N, C-alpha and C positions, 0 to 999 in steps of 0.2 A: 663866291664863285668856286665851284669845284672843276678842276682842270686836269684832264689826262695829258701829262706833259710829254708823252712819247708814243706816237702811233704812225702808221704808214698808209699811203694809198698807192695803188698802181692799176694800170690796165695791162694785164699780163701779156708778155711777149717773151718767148724763150731766149731770143737773141738779146733783147734789152735787159733782161733780168736773169743773166746766166748764173747768178749766185743762188737762185731758187732751185732747190733739189727735191723738196718734199711735195708730194702730190697735193696735199691740202692747200698749199700756197699757189698752186699753178692755176689761178683763176683771177678774175678781176676783183679788186677790193676798193670800193668807192664810198663816198660819204653816206649814201643812202643805205649802205650795209652796216655802217657803224652807228649812226644816230640813234636808232631804236635801242641799241645796247647801252649807249651812254645814258639815255633817258631812263632806262629801266633801273639803273643803279644810282640815279640822282646826280649825275654829272652834267655840267652845263657847257663845257667847251673842251677843245683839244689843241694840241700843238702838233702839226704834221711835220714829220722829219723825212728827209730825202731817203729814197730807196734806190736811186740811180746816180751814178757819178757823172752827171751832165749839167751844164748850165740851164738847159731847157727844163729840167725837172723842177727847179725852183719856180720858174715862170708858170708852169702847169699847176703846181700846188697853190700859188697865189691866185690863179684864176679860180680854183676850187674854193678858196677862202672868200672870194668875192661873191660866189654863189651861195655859200653857206656861212653865215655870220658866226656860227659857233666854232669855226676853225679860227682861233684868235691869234695864232702865230704859225710861222713857217720857218723851218731850219733847212736851208738848201745846201747844195754842194758847191765848192769852188776850188780851183787850183790856186793855192795861195802863193805860188812862186812865179806866176806869169807876170811879165813886165807891166801889163796894162790892167792889173788887178783893180785899182781904184776906178778906172773907167768902166770895167765890166760890172763891178758892184753898183756903180752909179745908176745902172739901168734898173736895178732892183730896189735900192734903198728908198726911193720915194714912196714905195708902198708901205703903209704903216704896219702891216702884218709880217713883213720880212724882218725876222728877229735874230737869225743866227746862221752859222755855217758848220757843217760837219764834213771832214775829209780825213784821209789817212795822214798820220804824222810823218813827215819826211825827216829822216835821221841823217846825221853826219856819218859817212862810211868809215871815217877814221875813229870816231867815237860813237858807237852804235847806241849808247844810252843817252846821247845828246841830240836835240833837234838841230836841223840845218839852220844856218844863219839866215838864209833867204826865207825860210819858212817862218822864223821868228819875226822877220820884217813884215811878212804878210799878216801875221797876227796883229802887229801894231797898226796895220791898216784897218783891221776889224775894230780895234779899240777906238780909233778915231771916228769910226762910223757908228759906234755904240751897238755893235753886234756881238752876240755871245758865240763862243766856240764850243761845240760838243766834242768830247774826247771819247772815241770808240777804240778800246784796247782790250787785250787779254791781261791776266794777272802779271805775267812776266814783264809787261811794259809799264807797270806802275812807277818804277824808278824814273823812266823816261817822262812820264806825266808830271812827276815832281819837278824835274828839270825844266819842263815846258812852262808850268805855271809860275815857277820862280823867275824865269827869263822875262816874263811880261806881267809884272805885278799889277798893272792897272787894267788888265784884260779880264773879263768875266769868263769862267770856264764852267762847264757842266759835264761831269763824268757820266757816261751812259752805262746802264745795266750793271751798276756796282762793279764794273771792270770784268764782268763775265767769269766769276770764279767757277771752279770745277765742283759744282754742287752734287752732281751725280756720283762722284767719287768721294764726297765728304771732305775734300781738301780745304782746310781753313788757313793754314800757314804755308808760306809767308804772306799770302794775300792779306790777312788781317793786319799784320804789322805794317805792310806797305800802305794799306788804306789809312791807317792811323797817321802815318807820316804825311800822306797827301792832304789829309784833313787839317794839318797844321797851317796850311796856306789859306789865308782868308778869302782869296779870290776864286775859290773853286767850290762848287756844290756837287751833289750826286743824285742821279735818278734811281729811285728804287723801282727797277724795271728789269725785264729780261730774265728773271730768275727761273721761271718754269722751263724755259728752253735750255737752261744749263743743268736741269735736273734730269732724272731718268724719265723720258717722255711717257712711258707706259706704266711706271710704278713709282710715283713720288708721293710723299706725305708732307703736310704742312710743317711738321717737325723738322724736315730736311732744311728748311730755310731759316730757322730760328738763329743758329750761330751767325749767319751772315747779316740778318736783320739787326741782331744785338750789336754787331760790330759797327755797322754804318750809323746806327742811331746814336751810339755812344761817341763815335768819332766826329760826326758832322752836326748832330742836333737837328731838330725839326726845321729850323729856319734855313738850313742848307740841304734839305731833302725834298725831292719832288716825286710824287707818285706817277708812274707811267705803265701803260698796259703792254707796250710793244706789239699791239694788235696790228695786223693779223698774224705776225710771226709767232705769237704766243699760242696760236691754234694748233701748233705741232704737239703741244702738251696739255693745253687746257683752253676752254672757251673764255670769252671776255670777262663775264661776271665772276667766274671761279678764280681767274688770274688776279683780278682787282681785289677780291675778297681776302687774299693772303695778306696784303698790306692793310686793308681796311680793318680786319680783325686784329692785327698786331697793334695798331695805334689806338684801338678803342679805349684803352686805359689812360691815354694821355689827356691833358686838359683840352678844353675846346679851342683855346688859342693855339696850342701846339698842333692839334689835328688840322685846324684851318690852314696852318703854314704848309704842312705836307700835302694837303689836298688842293692847294691852289695858290696860297699866298706866296710861297717860295717861287713858284713858276712865274708869277707876275713880276716879282723882283728880279730874278736872275735872267729873265728874257726881256725885261723892260717893256712888258705888254701894256697896251693902252686899252684897258677893259673897264 
């Protein structure tokens, strides 16, 4: 099974999606828009990731997954420091496709590079429920990510968008060194996604991505890498097939087993998918 491990759906509303600033994103993006593109490149399934920081967003995505069996997993949003976190998550965890949470990492104001103690406790709740946590950060926060995955060694983590390096500017260090450090922790994987939106939207070349791809493949290896489109966000710089081709072409020299990991096997493992 080939799985796009990171994409989004929304019914556009400027109040609900205030983070959307680009015209191409200011429209509805729903399963009927994505499926033909998945099918065209030979992919079978996706994981839908939250695009709104609300509890209701996960419920809506799960409803979409009931209507479309090829949505095999949902990563929702949660406030990990609310006192009733377990009870709130209990409304979602009975659904077999509810597989993870993504939210901002709350840091200790006294030690900005360290996660808050109550946030760490919230992560332990995810561990008990067998839910994955998606890490969405910029390169400067990679040391924070290291502290986070070290604090909860039994929790599964997936780094989104290779930590959003400054590809348009060609900045590799200290991002690469920090990626290598994060990869030393066995409880974290990485999504090879989001790269085109970090490049120059109007003037990028495949060669721009090679130093970043070389780094994450050497650091994590295929068993801890997941291909993701970040559709429709990727449309700011490239259409779906072009975006996915960057990674598909890069891994074409790998063994069939290694390719199968990046293209779906790693997603099944790191999100504990039932497919």
